[in-house]
C-alpha positions as CSV (number, residue, x, y, z in Angstrom):
1,X,-73.3,23.2,40.7
2,X,-72.3,25.8,38.1
3,X,-68.6,26.6,38.0
4,X,-67.9,30.1,36.7
5,X,-65.2,30.8,34.2
6,X,-62.3,32.9,35.3
7,X,-60.4,35.6,33.4
8,X,-57.1,37.1,34.6
9,X,-55.9,40.6,33.6
10,X,-52.0,41.0,33.8
11,X,-51.0,43.5,36.4
12,X,-47.4,43.7,35.1
13,X,-44.8,42.4,32.8
14,X,-41.3,41.0,33.4
15,X,-38.2,42.5,31.8
16,X,-35.7,39.7,32.2
17,X,-32.1,38.8,31.4
18,X,-33.5,35.6,29.9
19,X,-34.5,36.3,26.3
20,X,-35.1,32.7,25.3
21,X,-36.2,29.5,27.2
22,X,-32.9,27.7,27.0
23,X,-30.7,28.6,29.9
24,X,-33.5,29.6,32.3
25,X,-32.9,27.8,35.6
26,X,-35.4,25.1,36.4
27,X,-36.4,26.7,39.7
28,X,-36.2,30.2,41.2
29,X,-33.3,31.1,43.5
30,X,-30.8,28.7,41.9
31,X,-29.2,31.5,40.0
32,X,-29.0,34.4,42.4
33,X,-27.3,36.6,39.8
34,X,-30.3,36.4,37.5
35,X,-31.9,39.9,37.5
36,X,-35.0,41.4,36.1
37,X,-37.7,44.0,36.6
38,X,-41.4,43.7,37.1
39,X,-43.1,46.7,35.4
40,X,-46.5,47.4,36.9
41,X,-49.2,48.2,34.3
42,X,-52.1,50.7,34.5
43,X,-54.2,50.9,36.6
44,X,-52.1,48.9,39.0
45,X,-49.0,51.1,38.8
46,X,-49.8,53.0,41.9
47,X,-47.5,53.5,44.8
48,X,-50.2,52.9,47.4
49,X,-50.7,49.4,46.0
50,X,-47.1,48.6,47.1
51,X,-47.3,50.3,50.5
52,X,-45.5,48.1,53.0
53,X,-44.0,45.7,50.4
54,X,-40.5,47.1,50.9
55,X,-40.3,45.4,54.3
56,X,-40.3,41.9,52.7
57,X,-37.1,40.4,51.3
58,X,-38.9,38.0,49.0
59,X,-42.0,37.8,46.9
60,X,-44.3,35.2,45.4
61,X,-44.7,36.1,41.7
62,X,-47.7,34.5,40.0
63,X,-47.4,34.5,36.2
64,X,-48.6,33.1,32.9
65,X,-46.5,30.6,30.8
66,X,-47.2,32.7,27.7
67,X,-44.8,31.0,25.4
68,X,-46.3,27.5,25.8
69,X,-50.0,28.2,26.6
70,X,-51.0,27.7,22.9
71,X,-49.6,24.1,23.0
72,X,-52.2,23.0,25.6
73,X,-51.8,20.7,28.6
74,X,-50.4,17.2,29.0
75,X,-51.6,14.7,31.5
76,X,-48.1,13.3,32.0
77,X,-44.7,14.9,31.9
78,X,-41.1,13.7,31.6
79,X,-39.3,15.8,34.4
80,X,-35.6,16.7,33.8
81,X,-34.8,15.5,37.3
82,X,-35.8,12.0,36.2
83,X,-33.5,12.2,33.2
84,X,-36.4,12.9,30.8
85,X,-37.2,9.2,30.6
86,X,-39.9,8.5,33.2
87,X,-43.4,10.0,33.0
88,X,-45.2,11.4,36.0
89,X,-48.5,13.2,36.3
90,X,-48.5,16.9,35.4
91,X,-49.7,17.8,38.9
92,X,-46.6,16.2,40.3
93,X,-44.4,18.6,38.3
94,X,-44.0,22.3,37.7
95,X,-44.2,21.8,33.9
96,X,-45.4,24.7,31.7
97,X,-47.9,22.5,30.0
98,X,-50.7,22.8,32.5
99,X,-54.6,22.9,32.2
100,X,-54.3,26.6,33.3
101,X,-50.8,28.0,32.3
102,X,-50.1,29.5,35.7
103,X,-46.6,29.6,37.3
104,X,-45.3,30.9,40.6
105,X,-41.8,31.8,41.7
106,X,-40.2,33.1,44.9
107,X,-37.8,35.9,44.0
108,X,-35.8,38.4,46.0
109,X,-37.1,42.0,46.1
110,X,-34.0,44.2,45.6
111,X,-35.8,47.6,45.4
112,X,-38.9,49.5,44.2
113,X,-38.1,52.3,41.8
114,X,-39.7,54.8,39.5
115,X,-38.0,55.4,36.2
116,X,-39.1,57.2,33.1
117,X,-42.7,57.3,34.4
118,X,-42.7,53.6,35.2
119,X,-43.2,51.8,38.5
120,X,-40.7,48.9,38.7
121,X,-39.9,46.1,41.2
122,X,-36.2,45.2,40.8
123,X,-35.9,41.4,41.3
124,X,-33.1,38.8,41.6
125,X,-32.9,35.0,41.6
126,X,-35.5,34.9,38.9
127,X,-36.4,32.0,36.5
128,X,-38.7,34.1,34.3
129,X,-38.6,34.7,30.6
130,X,-38.6,38.2,29.2
131,X,-42.1,39.6,28.6
132,X,-43.8,37.2,31.0
133,X,-47.2,38.5,32.1
134,X,-47.6,38.7,35.8
135,X,-51.1,38.2,37.4
136,X,-50.4,38.7,41.1
137,X,-47.7,39.5,43.7
138,X,-47.8,38.3,47.3
139,X,-45.2,38.7,50.1
140,X,-43.2,35.7,51.1
141,X,-43.7,34.8,54.8
142,X,-40.8,32.8,56.3
143,X,-42.8,31.7,59.3
144,X,-45.5,30.2,57.1
145,X,-43.8,29.4,53.8
146,X,-40.8,27.5,55.2
147,X,-41.8,23.9,56.1
148,X,-38.8,22.2,57.8
149,X,-40.0,18.6,57.4
150,X,-41.2,18.9,53.8
151,X,-40.3,16.2,51.4
152,X,-39.0,16.8,47.8
153,X,-40.4,13.6,46.2
154,X,-38.4,12.7,43.0
155,X,-36.8,16.2,43.0
156,X,-34.4,16.4,46.1
157,X,-31.9,19.2,46.5
158,X,-29.6,19.4,43.5
159,X,-25.9,18.6,43.5
160,X,-23.2,21.2,43.9
161,X,-22.9,21.9,40.2
162,X,-20.5,21.6,37.3
163,X,-17.2,23.3,37.0
164,X,-17.3,26.4,34.7
165,X,-14.3,28.1,33.1
166,X,-13.9,31.2,30.9
167,X,-11.3,32.0,28.3
168,X,-9.2,35.1,28.9
169,X,-11.0,37.0,26.1
170,X,-14.4,36.2,27.7
171,X,-13.1,37.3,31.2
172,X,-12.1,40.6,29.7
173,X,-15.4,41.0,27.9
174,X,-17.3,40.3,31.2
175,X,-15.2,42.9,33.1
176,X,-15.8,45.5,30.4
177,X,-19.5,44.7,30.2
178,X,-19.9,45.1,34.0
179,X,-18.1,48.5,33.9
180,X,-20.4,49.7,31.2
181,X,-23.7,48.2,32.4
182,X,-23.2,47.3,36.1
183,X,-24.5,43.8,35.2
184,X,-22.5,40.9,36.7
185,X,-22.4,38.9,33.6
186,X,-19.7,36.5,34.7
187,X,-21.6,35.4,37.8
188,X,-24.8,35.0,35.9
189,X,-23.2,32.8,33.2
190,X,-21.3,30.8,35.8
191,X,-24.4,30.1,38.0
192,X,-26.5,29.1,35.0
193,X,-24.0,26.7,33.6
194,X,-23.3,25.2,37.1
195,X,-27.0,24.0,37.0
196,X,-26.3,22.3,33.5
197,X,-29.1,23.7,31.4
198,X,-28.8,21.0,28.8
199,X,-31.7,18.6,28.1
200,X,-31.2,15.3,29.9
201,X,-30.7,13.4,26.7
202,X,-27.6,15.5,25.9
203,X,-25.9,15.0,29.2
204,X,-23.7,12.2,27.8
205,X,-22.7,14.2,24.7
206,X,-19.4,16.1,24.5
207,X,-19.2,16.6,20.8
208,X,-21.0,19.9,20.4
209,X,-21.1,23.5,21.6
210,X,-24.1,25.4,22.9
211,X,-25.5,28.9,23.0
212,X,-27.9,30.9,25.0
213,X,-29.1,34.5,24.8
214,X,-28.8,36.8,27.9
215,X,-29.9,40.4,27.6
216,X,-28.6,41.4,24.2
217,X,-25.7,38.9,24.2
218,X,-25.1,35.5,22.7
219,X,-23.1,33.2,25.0
220,X,-21.3,30.2,23.5
221,X,-19.9,27.3,25.6
222,X,-18.8,23.7,25.2
223,X,-17.9,20.6,27.2
224,X,-14.2,20.5,28.1
225,X,-12.2,18.6,30.7
226,X,-15.4,17.4,32.4
227,X,-16.8,20.9,32.8
228,X,-18.0,23.8,30.8
229,X,-15.8,26.3,28.9
230,X,-17.3,29.6,27.9
231,X,-15.3,30.6,24.8
232,X,-17.3,33.4,23.2
233,X,-19.7,36.2,24.2
234,X,-20.8,38.7,21.6
235,X,-23.8,40.9,20.8
236,X,-26.5,39.2,18.8
237,X,-30.2,38.3,18.4
238,X,-31.7,35.3,20.1
239,X,-32.0,32.1,18.1
240,X,-35.6,31.3,17.1
241,X,-37.1,28.4,19.2
């Protein structure tokens, strides 16, 4: 039997608060304050293509792992939930290094807007890198997509999360930034760090500070008193990966 080749054309592109891979939550919905927009591209940026979508609270977003696709696929992966030490098959993970670099995320649909001639879906709870190409959108159906007796394998529900604190200066910056942009920066940083974005091999380290790039900001934090202390937020460009 001849198997045809398949080519996908992106229908849209993600504009995300996440400007680099470090800091992106490992699953959608874990960081509810993570916001982004899906810009529909021609010829798919037509209102009639979205008719009825506003009635759904959540969407399935199917996308391309564009930043890792050139690295190819790997038959086995070291998942973060296993401490990065044990290998399992790639098809038992949601790794970016897949035979076909396709990902999917369930996100909340906040609104559908038209702005400056663009048709945009405003989303929250995202785990998507800025400029991610999107190949499809489907509505999330609670009666079919929730499976009450499902098993999580080696990735059960995560713990409650680490304690996160902010210096007074950072608190003041977050308040000012929210007044200027209407972006809840404090909640975004707090929810990201509560998931502990560090690689598993660094979880025992307390001797260094870390940085991540959100929107146009560099966020700096370190381990202190068994939790995370955010000690600096300033404008800046992302670090090259």
